[in-house]
C-alpha positions in Angstrom: 163.1 176.0 167.1 164.8 173.3 169.2 162.5 171.1 170.5 163.3 171.6 174.3 162.7 175.6 173.5 159.4 174.9 172.1 158.3 173.0 175.2 159.4 175.6 177.9 157.3 178.2 175.8 154.5 176.2 175.5 154.3 175.8 179.2 154.6 179.7 179.6 151.6 180.1 177.4 149.6 177.7 179.5 150.8 179.7 182.8 149.8 182.8 181.2 146.4 181.3 179.7 145.7 179.8 182.9 145.9 183.1 185.0 144.1 185.0 182.2 141.3 182.6 182.3 141.1 183.1 186.1 140.7 186.6 185.6 138.0 186.2 183.1 136.2 183.7 185.3 136.2 185.4 188.6 136.3 189.3 188.0 133.8 191.3 186.0 134.9 193.0 182.9 132.4 195.9 183.2 130.5 197.7 185.8 127.5 195.4 184.9 129.1 192.6 186.2 128.8 190.3 183.1 131.5 187.2 182.6 133.0 185.9 179.7 130.6 183.0 178.3 132.1 179.8 178.9 132.1 178.6 175.0 134.3 181.5 174.4 136.6 180.8 177.0 136.9 177.2 175.6 137.8 178.3 172.5 140.3 180.7 173.8 142.0 177.8 175.5 142.2 175.9 172.6 143.7 178.6 170.4 146.2 179.1 173.0 147.1 175.4 173.2 147.6 174.7 169.3 148.9 178.3 168.8 152.1 177.8 166.5 155.1 178.1 168.8 157.0 180.0 166.2 154.6 182.6 165.7 154.2 183.0 169.6 158.3 183.3 169.8 158.1 186.0 167.0 155.5 188.0 168.5 156.0 187.9 172.5 158.7 189.5 174.3 159.4 188.0 177.9 159.8 190.1 180.9 160.4 188.7 184.3 159.0 190.4 187.4 159.5 189.9 190.9 157.0 189.5 193.6 157.5 188.8 197.3 154.7 188.2 199.8 152.6 191.2 200.6 149.0 190.6 200.2 147.0 192.0 199.0 149.8 194.1 196.6 151.6 190.7 195.5 151.4 187.1 196.4 151.1 183.4 195.0 148.0 181.5 195.8 148.1 177.9 196.6 148.8 176.8 193.0 152.0 179.2 192.8 150.2 181.7 190.7 151.1 185.3 191.2 148.1 187.1 192.4 147.3 190.7 193.8 147.1 194.3 193.0 150.2 194.4 191.0 150.5 191.2 189.1 146.7 191.5 188.0 147.4 195.3 187.2 150.5 194.2 184.6 148.6 191.6 183.1 145.9 193.9 182.2 148.3 196.6 181.2 150.0 194.4 178.4 146.6 192.3 177.4 146.9 193.8 174.2 150.7 193.9 173.5 153.1 191.5 172.8 154.7 191.0 176.4 155.2 187.4 178.0 155.2 187.8 181.7 157.5 185.3 183.8 156.5 186.0 187.9 159.4 185.3 189.9 158.5 184.6 193.4 160.9 185.4 196.2 161.6 187.3 199.6 161.5 191.0 199.5 165.4 190.9 199.8 165.9 188.4 197.3 163.8 190.2 194.7 165.9 193.3 195.3 169.0 191.3 195.3 167.7 189.6 191.7 167.0 193.1 190.5 170.5 194.4 191.1 171.9 191.7 189.5 170.0 191.4 186.6 168.0 188.3 187.4 164.6 190.0 187.0 163.6 192.9 185.0 160.8 194.5 186.9 160.1 194.7 190.4 156.4 195.5 192.1 155.7 197.6 195.2 158.7 199.5 195.6 158.6 202.8 197.2 160.8 205.5 196.5 164.0 206.5 198.6 167.2 208.6 197.7 169.3 205.5 197.8 167.0 203.7 195.5 166.5 206.7 193.1 170.4 206.3 192.3 169.8 202.6 191.1 166.1 202.3 190.0 163.9 203.8 187.2 160.1 204.0 188.3 156.9 204.6 186.7 155.6 207.9 187.1 151.9 206.7 188.3 151.8 205.8 191.6 149.8 202.5 191.9 148.7 202.9 195.3 149.4 204.7 198.6 150.6 203.0 201.7 151.3 203.8 205.5 153.7 202.1 208.0 152.2 200.8 210.8 153.0 199.2 214.5 151.6 195.6 215.2 151.8 193.8 218.6 149.9 191.3 220.5 146.8 193.0 222.7 148.6 192.8 226.5 151.9 194.5 225.0 150.6 197.9 226.5 152.3 199.7 223.4 150.2 202.7 222.6 152.8 205.4 221.4 156.5 205.5 219.9 157.7 206.0 223.5 156.5 202.7 224.6 158.9 200.9 222.2 162.1 202.4 223.6 164.6 199.6 224.5 162.3 196.6 223.1 163.0 194.1 220.2 161.1 195.2 216.9 160.9 193.4 214.1 161.1 194.4 210.6 161.8 193.1 207.1 165.3 193.2 205.7 165.8 196.4 203.5 162.1 197.1 203.9 161.1 200.8 203.5 158.5 200.5 206.3 161.4 199.6 208.9 163.8 201.9 207.3 161.2 204.8 208.1 160.7 203.3 211.3 164.3 203.3 212.5 164.7 207.0 211.3 161.5 208.0 213.0 162.5 206.6 216.2 166.1 208.0 215.9 164.8 211.5 215.3 162.7 211.1 218.7 165.6 210.1 220.5 164.7 206.1 220.7 166.7 203.5 220.7 165.3 199.8 220.1 166.7 196.2 219.5 166.1 195.5 215.7 165.3 192.1 215.0 165.7 191.7 210.9 163.8 188.9 209.1 163.3 187.8 205.5 159.4 188.5 205.2 156.3 190.1 206.9 155.0 186.7 208.1 158.3 186.0 209.7 158.2 189.3 211.5 154.8 188.6 212.8 155.7 185.4 213.7 158.1 186.4 216.0 155.9 188.9 217.9 153.6 186.0 218.2 156.2 183.8 219.5 157.2 187.1 222.1 160.7 186.9 220.5 159.9 190.6 219.7 157.5 192.9 221.2 156.3 194.6 218.1 156.4 194.4 214.1 156.6 197.0 211.4 154.6 196.3 208.4 152.9 198.1 205.6 149.5 199.0 206.6 147.6 196.9 203.9 149.4 193.9 204.7 149.2 194.1 208.4 145.8 194.8 208.7 144.9 191.9 206.5 147.2 189.3 208.1 147.3 190.6 211.8 144.4 188.3 213.4 145.8 184.9 212.2 148.9 185.7 214.5 146.6 187.3 217.3 148.2 190.7 216.8 146.5 193.8 216.8 147.2 197.1 215.0 148.0 200.0 217.0 147.3 203.9 216.5 151.3 204.1 215.7 151.1 204.8 212.2 153.8 207.3 210.4 155.5 207.7 207.0 152.8 207.8 204.2 154.4 206.4 201.1 153.6 205.6 197.1 154.6 202.7 195.5 155.7 201.9 192.3 156.9 199.1 189.7 160.8 199.7 189.6 163.4 198.5 187.1 167.4 199.2 187.0 168.2 202.7 185.8 168.2 202.8 181.7 166.5 199.9 181.4 162.7 198.8 180.7 161.7 202.2 179.8 159.2 200.9 177.0 157.2 198.7 179.7 157.3 201.5 182.3 155.8 204.2 179.7 153.2 201.4 179.0 152.3 200.9 182.8 152.0 205.0 182.9 149.6 205.2 180.1 147.1 202.8 181.1 147.2 204.1 184.7 147.0 207.9 183.6 143.4 206.7 181.7 142.2 204.2 184.4 142.5 206.7 187.1 140.3 209.2 185.2 137.3 206.9 185.3 135.8 205.4 188.0 134.4 202.7 186.6 137.8 201.6 185.1 139.8 198.2 185.5 142.0 200.0 187.9 139.3 201.1 190.2 137.6 197.7 190.0 140.8 195.8 190.8 141.0 198.1 193.8 137.7 197.0 194.8 138.3 193.6 194.4 141.6 193.4 196.9 140.8 196.2 199.3 137.0 196.3 199.7 134.1 198.9 199.0 135.1 202.3 200.3 138.5 202.1 199.9 139.1 202.8 196.2 138.0 206.0 195.0 141.0 208.1 195.1 144.3 208.1 196.3 143.9 210.9 198.7 144.3 210.7 202.6 141.4 210.3 204.5 139.7 213.7 206.3 140.5 212.0 210.1 144.4 211.7 209.0 144.6 215.4 207.7 142.8 216.4 211.0 144.8 214.2 213.3 148.1 215.3 211.5 147.2 218.8 211.7 146.4 218.2 215.5 149.4 216.4 216.1 151.6 219.3 214.3 150.2 221.8 216.4 150.6 219.8 219.4 154.3 219.6 218.2 154.8 223.2 218.0 153.2 224.2 221.5 155.1 221.5 223.0 158.4 222.9 221.0 157.6 226.5 222.5 157.1 225.0 225.7 160.5 223.1 226.2 162.1 226.2 224.6 160.6 228.5 227.3 161.2 225.8 229.8 165.0 225.7 228.8 165.5 229.5 228.9 164.2 229.5 232.5 166.4 226.5 233.5 169.5 228.5 232.1 168.4 231.5 233.9 168.1 229.7 237.0 171.2 227.7 236.6 172.9 231.2 236.2 171.5 232.5 239.4 172.3 229.5 241.2 176.1 229.7 239.8 175.9 233.1 240.4 175.1 232.7 244.1 177.3 229.7 244.5 180.1 231.8 243.3 179.3 234.3 245.9 179.1 231.6 248.5 182.3 230.2 247.3 184.1 233.6 247.5 183.2 234.6 251.1 183.8 230.8 252.4 187.4 230.3 250.6 188.5 233.9 251.5 187.9 234.1 255.0 191.0 234.3 257.2 190.0 231.8 259.7 190.2 228.1 258.9 186.4 227.3 258.2 184.7 223.6 257.9 181.6 221.5 257.9 182.6 218.1 259.7 179.5 215.5 259.1 178.3 213.1 262.2 180.7 210.5 260.9 183.9 212.7 261.0 183.9 213.4 257.3 184.5 217.0 255.8 181.7 218.2 253.8 183.4 221.8 253.2 187.0 222.6 254.1 188.2 226.2 253.1 191.6 226.8 251.9 193.0 228.5 255.0 193.6 225.4 256.4 196.8 225.0 254.5 198.2 228.1 255.9 197.4 227.0 259.5 198.1 223.3 259.5 200.2 222.7 256.3 197.7 220.4 254.8 195.5 221.3 252.1 191.9 221.0 251.4 192.2 217.7 249.5 194.3 216.1 252.6 191.2 216.8 254.7 188.4 215.9 252.3 190.1 212.6 251.8 191.1 211.7 255.1 188.1 211.7 257.7 190.9 210.6 260.4 193.6 213.5 259.6 192.1 215.9 261.8 191.9 213.6 264.7 195.5 212.5 264.1 196.7 216.3 264.3 195.0 217.3 267.8 197.7 217.6 270.1 197.6 214.2 272.5 196.8 215.8 275.5 193.9 217.8 274.2 192.3 215.0 272.2 190.1 213.8 274.8 188.5 217.4 275.7 188.1 217.9 271.5 186.8 214.7 271.2 183.8 215.4 273.7 183.1 218.3 272.2 182.9 217.8 268.4 180.8 215.0 269.2 178.4 216.6 271.3 175.2 217.5 268.8 174.5 220.9 271.2 173.5 223.8 269.1 176.2 226.2 270.5 179.3 226.3 272.4 181.8 228.8 274.1 185.1 229.2 272.7 187.6 226.0 273.0 191.4 226.6 273.0 193.2 223.5 272.1 196.6 222.4 270.4 197.5 220.8 267.3 200.4 219.7 265.5 201.1 221.3 262.2 202.4 219.3 259.1 206.0 220.9 259.8 205.6 219.4 263.4 205.2 222.9 265.1 202.6 223.2 267.8 199.8 225.5 266.8 197.2 227.0 269.4 193.6 227.2 268.2 190.6 229.1 269.0 187.8 226.8 268.2 184.4 228.1 267.9 181.3 225.9 266.3 177.5 225.6 265.6 175.7 222.6 265.3 173.9 222.1 261.8 170.4 220.4 261.7 168.1 219.4 259.0 164.4 221.1 258.5 163.1 217.7 259.9 165.6 217.9 263.1 168.4 215.3 261.9 171.8 216.1 263.0 174.1 216.9 260.5 177.4 217.8 262.0 179.1 221.1 262.8 180.0 224.4 261.0 183.2 225.2 262.6 185.5 228.1 262.7 189.7 228.0 264.0 191.5 230.8 264.4 195.1 230.5 264.8 196.2 232.1 268.2 199.5 230.7 268.4 201.2 234.4 268.4 198.8 235.8 271.0 199.8 232.6 273.2 203.6 233.3 273.1 203.1 237.0 274.1 200.8 235.6 276.8 203.6 233.4 278.2 206.2 236.4 277.9 204.1 238.2 279.9 203.4 235.8 282.3 207.2 235.2 282.7 207.9 238.8 283.0 205.2 238.9 285.8 207.2 236.2 287.6 210.4 237.7 287.4 209.4 241.3 288.3 209.6 241.1 292.1 213.0 239.8 291.9 214.2 242.6 289.7 213.0 245.2 292.8 
């Protein structure tokens, strides 16, 4: 084997050995809590250090594992060592097998891209989704369950989903928690301003710096790190998910099957390495089983019941609104029919001289249509016969409640003179405000012509005698 390759392989052996020794020295190997004797640790160190590199190369198969900062699931410590539930779990999975683990740290987005480009073989802490199912293979046994949760500052006033509407929200690029949040918001008709960041840490910093109002994160990560950024966990939790190891489709079946074999066996034994590992990273009382807490079940059932009652109430309200709307439309139609089909010219003139309503009969009498009067508040004044304008203006401006018939002339669109019998009623609001006048104009031009003919005939009758 070339000298450089031997050096690289020896370096990998030392890294793997250091991580293994850390686990042996810091974690109990049995429920009784006994640790490995220090002299045995020293012998193992010498064995790994001087183990023939050719033998190691022949027996070990390397696998590149992508990890991203999502403590306590996976992270790197100050010395650059891969730590967390997933790295420690995979080390234990292959402890007695010929696999050499090479951990490749990066952001979540970088890890996904490396997996898709074949630059890593396995990725930790991956949730299933229809889109990902097309590209990735997963192990069958979930490593851990997780919830998505909203984290914000104590004074933000965020108590429910509706409080997030229209606000800047920080999410991690290509993260399932962010996708589930946006899908949930869309289903609720809520629009937010999305701000994407490479890591959960960056998203939390954005909220701390007031660049965003809230951050979306996994519950395990957020509860552990919120205090560091002066953030608090809200009661907004959604989309429980199970997370797995993932590999490109059609590849790494052997290691995925091995993971499932170990997990299936460990989950049947409450004293197994698996449960001790969860207890080490998550604390007491959290690791018995991957089952939803009772309070979550009760809250979910109660919420579903409230949603069902709300849906029934909304449906009944919609039916009532439709019924009332139909009644109003029918009433308005009846009103329009009565108003629009009167023979006389009816209108409602407001105190400022504009028209609130004009019946279509205006066109038969004046030659001007309804739109002409509605769009030109001066038109009515302009067509009053000049000699009658003062009389008409004084009358129309008076807010008296009723009046006798006022006869006046107007000039029609064809410049003919029309005689109008004008009657009106003042309109007042319930609080007494003056709202203008409701007017009825009747065309009495023919009557005036007959009266004039009679007057003329009476005038010349003595001469006929």
